[in-house]
C-alpha positions in Angstrom: 115.1 147.8 184.6 113.5 145.3 182.2 116.7 145.0 180.2 118.7 144.4 183.4 116.2 141.7 184.6 116.4 140.0 181.2 120.2 140.0 181.3 120.1 138.4 184.8 117.7 135.8 183.5 120.0 135.0 180.6 123.0 134.8 182.9 121.1 132.4 185.3 120.2 130.2 182.3 123.8 130.3 181.1 125.0 129.1 184.5 122.3 126.4 184.6 123.3 125.1 181.2 127.0 125.2 182.2 126.3 123.1 185.2 124.2 120.6 183.3 126.9 120.3 180.6 129.7 119.9 183.1 131.2 116.4 183.2 130.6 114.0 186.1 131.8 110.5 186.8 129.9 108.0 184.6 130.0 105.3 187.3 126.7 106.1 188.8 124.9 106.0 185.4 126.6 102.7 184.5 125.4 101.2 187.8 121.8 102.3 187.2 121.9 101.0 183.7 122.8 97.5 184.8 120.4 97.6 187.8 117.5 99.0 185.7 118.0 96.4 183.0 118.0 93.5 185.5 114.9 94.8 187.3 113.1 95.4 184.0 113.9 91.8 183.0 112.6 90.5 186.3 109.5 92.7 186.0 108.7 91.4 182.4 109.5 87.8 183.4 106.8 88.1 186.1 104.3 89.5 183.6 104.9 86.8 181.0 103.0 84.3 183.1 99.7 86.2 182.7 100.0 87.4 179.0 97.4 84.9 177.8 94.8 85.8 180.5 95.3 89.6 180.5 96.0 90.3 176.8 95.1 87.4 174.5 91.9 85.9 175.8 89.8 88.9 176.9 87.5 90.4 174.3 86.9 93.6 176.3 89.5 96.0 177.7 89.2 99.1 179.8 91.0 101.6 177.6 92.5 105.0 178.5 90.5 108.0 177.4 91.4 108.8 173.8 93.6 105.7 173.5 90.9 103.1 172.6 92.8 102.5 169.3 95.6 100.8 171.3 94.6 97.1 171.2 96.4 93.8 171.7 98.1 92.2 168.7 96.1 89.2 167.3 96.7 85.6 168.2 99.9 84.8 170.1 101.8 87.9 169.0 101.5 89.5 172.4 103.8 86.7 173.7 106.4 87.9 171.0 106.0 91.4 172.4 106.9 90.3 175.9 109.8 88.2 174.7 111.2 91.1 172.8 110.7 93.3 175.8 112.6 90.8 178.0 115.5 90.6 175.5 115.7 94.4 175.2 116.0 94.7 179.1 118.9 92.3 179.0 120.5 94.3 176.2 120.1 97.5 178.3 121.9 95.8 181.3 124.7 94.6 179.1 125.0 97.9 177.2 124.6 96.0 173.9 122.9 98.0 171.1 122.0 100.2 174.0 120.1 103.0 172.3 118.0 100.6 170.1 117.4 98.4 173.2 116.2 101.4 175.3 113.9 102.6 172.5 112.5 99.1 172.0 111.9 98.5 175.7 110.2 101.8 176.1 107.9 101.4 173.1 106.9 97.8 173.9 106.5 98.3 177.6 104.4 101.5 177.2 102.3 99.8 174.5 101.5 96.9 176.8 100.9 99.2 179.7 98.3 101.3 177.7 96.3 98.4 176.4 94.1 98.0 179.5 93.9 100.4 182.5 93.3 97.3 184.7 97.1 96.8 184.4 97.9 100.2 185.9 100.4 100.0 188.7 102.5 103.0 189.7 105.7 101.1 189.2 104.6 100.0 185.7 104.3 103.7 184.9 107.6 104.5 186.5 109.4 101.8 184.5 108.1 103.3 181.3 109.2 106.8 182.3 112.7 105.7 183.3 113.0 103.7 180.1 112.2 106.8 178.1 114.9 108.8 180.0 117.4 106.0 179.5 117.1 106.6 175.7 118.9 109.9 176.1 121.3 109.0 179.0 124.8 107.9 177.6 125.1 105.1 180.2 126.6 102.7 177.7 129.9 104.6 177.3 131.7 102.5 180.0 131.5 98.9 181.0 129.3 97.9 178.1 129.5 95.5 175.2 129.0 98.5 172.9 132.4 99.8 174.0 133.9 96.3 173.8 132.8 95.9 170.2 133.9 99.4 169.3 130.5 100.8 168.5 131.1 103.8 170.9 134.1 105.3 172.4 134.8 104.8 176.0 134.3 107.7 178.4 134.9 107.9 182.1 132.6 111.0 182.3 129.2 112.0 181.1 127.3 115.3 181.1 125.7 116.1 184.4 122.2 116.4 182.9 122.1 112.7 182.3 122.3 112.2 186.0 119.9 115.0 186.9 117.1 113.9 184.7 117.0 110.5 186.5 117.2 112.2 189.8 114.4 114.6 188.7 112.1 111.8 187.9 112.6 110.1 191.3 112.2 113.5 192.9 108.7 113.9 191.3 107.7 110.5 192.6 108.7 111.3 196.1 107.3 114.8 196.2 103.8 114.0 194.9 103.6 110.9 197.0 104.2 113.2 200.0 101.7 115.7 198.7 99.0 113.1 198.4 99.5 112.0 202.0 99.7 115.6 203.3 96.5 116.6 201.6 94.5 113.5 202.8 92.6 114.1 206.1 92.4 110.4 206.5 96.1 110.0 206.5 96.5 112.5 209.3 94.1 110.3 211.4 96.1 107.1 210.8 94.0 105.8 207.9 94.3 103.6 206.0 97.6 102.6 207.6 95.7 101.0 210.5 94.0 98.6 208.1 97.2 97.8 206.2 99.2 97.1 209.4 96.4 95.0 210.9 96.8 92.5 208.1 100.4 91.7 209.1 100.4 90.8 212.9 103.2 88.3 212.3 105.6 90.9 210.8 109.1 90.3 212.2 110.0 92.1 215.5 107.3 94.8 215.5 104.3 93.0 214.2 102.8 92.5 217.7 102.4 96.3 218.0 100.8 96.8 214.6 97.4 97.4 216.2 98.8 100.0 218.6 97.7 103.6 217.9 101.2 105.0 218.6 102.7 102.7 215.9 99.9 103.4 213.4 100.5 107.2 213.8 104.3 106.7 213.7 104.0 104.8 210.4 101.5 107.3 208.9 103.4 110.5 209.8 106.8 108.8 209.2 105.8 107.8 205.7 104.5 111.3 204.9 107.5 113.1 206.3 109.8 110.7 204.5 108.3 111.4 201.1 108.3 115.2 201.7 111.8 115.6 203.1 113.9 112.7 201.7 115.0 114.8 198.7 116.6 117.8 200.6 118.1 115.4 203.0 119.7 113.4 200.2 121.0 116.5 198.5 122.6 118.0 201.6 126.0 116.2 202.1 125.7 116.3 205.9 122.5 114.3 206.0 123.0 112.2 202.8 124.2 109.0 204.3 121.7 108.7 207.2 118.9 109.7 204.7 120.0 107.0 202.3 120.0 104.4 205.2 116.4 105.5 206.1 115.4 105.3 202.4 116.7 101.8 202.0 115.0 100.7 205.3 111.8 102.3 204.2 111.6 100.6 200.8 112.7 97.2 202.2 109.9 97.4 204.8 107.4 98.3 202.1 108.5 95.2 200.1 107.8 93.0 203.1 104.3 94.5 203.9 102.9 95.5 200.5 102.5 93.5 197.3 104.3 96.1 195.1 106.6 93.8 193.2 109.8 95.5 191.9 108.9 99.0 193.0 111.0 99.1 196.3 114.1 97.8 194.6 113.7 100.2 191.6 113.2 103.1 194.1 116.4 102.1 196.0 118.4 102.0 192.7 117.1 105.4 191.7 117.7 106.9 195.2 121.3 105.8 195.0 121.7 108.3 192.2 121.6 111.1 194.7 125.0 110.0 196.0 128.2 111.5 194.5 128.4 110.1 190.9 131.6 108.2 191.6 130.2 106.2 194.5 130.1 102.8 192.7 133.9 102.9 192.4 134.1 102.4 196.2 137.0 104.7 196.7 138.8 103.9 193.5 138.7 100.1 193.9 136.7 99.9 190.7 139.3 101.2 188.3 138.5 102.8 185.0 138.0 100.4 182.1 140.3 102.1 179.6 144.0 102.7 180.7 145.2 106.2 180.6 147.9 105.2 178.2 145.4 104.7 175.4 143.9 108.1 174.9 143.1 107.5 171.2 140.4 105.1 172.2 138.8 107.5 174.6 136.2 110.1 173.8 136.7 113.6 175.0 134.6 114.6 178.0 131.9 117.2 177.4 133.0 120.8 177.5 132.8 122.3 181.0 132.2 125.8 179.5 130.5 126.7 176.3 132.0 129.2 173.9 130.3 132.6 174.1 129.8 135.2 171.4 130.5 138.9 171.7 127.3 139.5 173.7 128.1 136.9 176.3 125.4 134.5 175.1 126.1 130.9 174.4 127.2 130.3 170.8 125.7 127.7 168.6 127.7 124.5 168.5 129.3 125.0 171.9 129.0 122.3 174.5 127.0 119.6 172.9 124.2 117.3 174.2 123.7 113.9 172.7 121.1 113.8 169.8 121.2 117.5 169.3 121.1 120.1 172.0 117.9 121.9 171.3 116.0 118.8 170.4 116.9 116.9 173.6 116.4 120.0 175.8 112.9 120.6 174.2 111.8 117.0 174.5 113.0 116.7 178.1 111.5 120.1 179.0 108.0 119.0 177.8 108.4 115.7 179.5 109.0 117.2 182.9 106.4 119.8 182.4 103.8 117.1 181.9 105.2 115.2 184.9 104.5 118.1 187.1 101.1 119.1 185.6 99.5 115.7 185.4 99.6 115.0 189.2 98.3 118.4 189.9 95.0 117.7 188.1 93.7 115.8 191.1 93.2 119.2 192.8 91.0 120.4 189.9 88.3 117.9 190.7 85.7 118.6 193.4 85.2 116.2 196.3 87.5 113.8 198.0 89.8 112.3 195.4 90.3 109.1 197.5 86.5 108.6 197.3 85.9 109.6 193.6 89.2 108.2 192.4 89.3 111.0 189.8 92.9 112.1 189.1 94.3 108.9 190.6 96.3 107.5 187.7 99.7 109.0 187.0 99.6 111.1 190.2 101.6 108.9 192.6 98.7 108.6 195.0 100.1 105.4 196.6 98.4 103.6 199.5 96.0 106.4 200.1 92.7 104.4 200.0 91.5 101.1 201.4 88.2 99.9 199.9 88.0 96.4 201.4 84.5 94.9 201.2 83.3 97.3 198.5 80.7 96.0 196.0 79.1 97.0 192.7 76.3 95.5 190.7 74.9 96.6 187.3 71.1 96.5 186.5 69.5 96.6 183.2 66.1 98.3 182.9 64.1 97.8 179.7 62.9 101.0 178.0 60.0 99.2 176.4 58.8 96.9 179.2 58.6 96.9 183.0 61.5 94.6 183.5 64.7 94.8 185.5 67.5 92.3 185.7 70.9 92.1 187.5 74.1 91.5 185.4 76.7 88.9 186.3 79.9 90.9 185.8 81.9 87.7 185.8 80.3 86.8 182.5 82.1 89.8 180.9 85.2 90.6 183.0 88.2 88.8 184.4 89.1 89.0 188.0 92.0 91.4 187.3 89.6 93.8 185.7 86.8 94.0 188.2 88.6 96.1 190.8 88.8 98.9 188.2 85.0 99.2 188.4 85.7 101.6 191.2 87.0 104.0 188.5 84.4 106.3 187.0 85.7 106.0 183.5 85.7 102.2 183.7 82.1 102.2 185.0 81.0 104.3 181.9 83.0 102.0 179.5 81.4 98.9 181.0 77.9 100.4 180.9 78.4 101.3 177.3 79.6 97.7 176.6 76.6 96.2 178.3 74.2 98.4 176.4 75.9 97.6 173.1 75.7 93.8 173.8 72.0 94.0 174.5 71.3 96.2 171.5 72.8 93.5 169.4 70.1 91.2 170.8 67.3 93.6 170.0 66.9 95.0 173.5 66.8 98.7 174.3 68.0 99.1 177.9 69.2 101.5 180.5 72.2 100.6 182.7 72.2 101.5 186.4 74.6 100.7 189.1 74.2 99.7 192.8 77.3 100.4 194.8 78.3 99.8 198.4 81.7 101.3 199.0 83.6 101.7 202.2 86.6 104.0 202.3 89.3 103.8 205.0 87.2 102.2 207.7 84.0 104.2 207.0 80.7 102.4 206.8 79.8 101.3 203.2 77.6 103.7 201.3 76.4 104.4 197.7 79.2 105.7 195.5 77.1 106.2 192.3 73.7 107.8 192.0 71.5 104.7 191.2 69.0 106.8 189.2 71.5 107.7 186.5 71.4 105.8 183.2 75.2 105.2 182.8 74.7 104.0 179.2 73.6 107.6 178.3 76.5 109.5 179.8 79.7 110.2 177.9 83.3 109.5 178.8 85.1 112.6 180.0 88.3 113.8 181.5 86.2 116.2 183.7 84.3 115.6 186.8 81.6 112.8 186.8 78.6 114.5 188.3 76.8 111.2 189.0 79.3 110.3 191.7 77.9 110.9 195.2 79.6 113.1 197.8 81.2 111.0 200.5 79.6 113.0 203.3 76.1 112.9 201.8 76.1 109.3 200.6 74.1 106.7 202.4 73.8 103.0 202.3 71.2 101.6 199.9 70.0 98.0 200.1 70.7 95.7 197.2 67.6 95.6 195.0 66.0 92.3 194.3 66.0 91.3 190.6 66.3 88.2 188.4 69.6 87.5 186.7 70.0 88.9 183.2 70.1 86.4 180.4 73.9 86.8 180.1 76.1 84.5 178.1 77.5 81.5 180.1 80.0 82.6 182.8 83.6 82.6 181.7 85.2 79.2 182.5 88.3 80.7 184.1 86.4 82.7 186.7 84.6 81.5 189.8 80.8 81.6 189.7 79.0 84.7 190.9 78.4 85.0 194.6 75.1 85.9 196.1 76.3 89.4 196.9 78.3 91.0 194.1 81.7 92.0 195.2 84.9 93.4 193.7 87.8 90.9 193.5 
């Protein structure tokens, strides 16, 4: 019985490999290559305006756990990094030195992304992931300058796996975005969509109803159902076209309501990959680049069936994948395993993840929490004297960094930084935090236990026990204290307000 089951498993894997190796029209991959390159350039061009403020000038960065060694290059070299990033995006779109351009863009973009967690946006993460996959996808074998200059042979077809790994990445984004909404009790009650919609009463046509309960629930439930069911609807031919129309409308609407930069357009481009691979040819109006009369200049399509040995197993050397079959399969297998496991970690933490923010990054928890009006203040207590003072966070952090003080790991990093700064001055201090956090319309309450010395706790990937439970937390009045003898406030930031707030 075991042998029979093993044979069935081998046969199922053989059929899967055969399908992944079968040739499909390359047109869809070429379209995505061009679209991705253009969007990546647009994305980098927008970032270049803030390179000095976010990478060059700050002397403190919120680093990812275990990645503190990733630091900005000295001087003006970060500008060079972004110029090279922009150039590589153009090269990807043109299909010029495509493999090298894809590797360069992925390495540089991921490097810049990992320097400071304050720069975390879901679409920044998605761009790095797609850039990694583009390294392996042979999207430059048609309508590219690499073909024109003879660096690669032209092909009208590509292995199906190149299309499916891009589809798989977008499937993960949709699925876990839907899971995040479906597992949020607030989302089922129309929060925080009510707050988001209330900010846009002048939205075209329907803005006048944005404060109506029926529309709030329609938007909440519609968004959740869209994320959960768009994939099967796109994969089923009978519902594919209407599902695509809904997806485009969904992402265009998001681009008008939310400040999420290139994400809607990148999502539309990736969603179009679920159409038949030949769709960009528009019924044959986009002809093949290489005429059929010149077969010598064409590369043979990947084998549709792989040679088998006497036992029926696939033989080594049959049906190839670019860069080596086993190597590529192993790399992509590990990649997608992590893509599934990392978002699931949010369920390993106790408490409400929207409140604790533990497991937020890399989990596609988009638009789940609204924390408007939240505030945090850090207090220093001398261990040798009866003295307490309040820290002006704007003396240490830029405005783009302060919102991340609602991340437990960032709180610990900043507390350690404060303690180290005052140790240099000969002071031995404890670091405490006063917080007043409102989540999705709830009254503001304490998020951190104010009795905990944050300078004495260690960074961890586990649960932060000094976070309060959302149901037990209460509002605590802002303690009265003199300002700490901080260095002069940073010139590029507005002076501190009377009540400390998060930008």
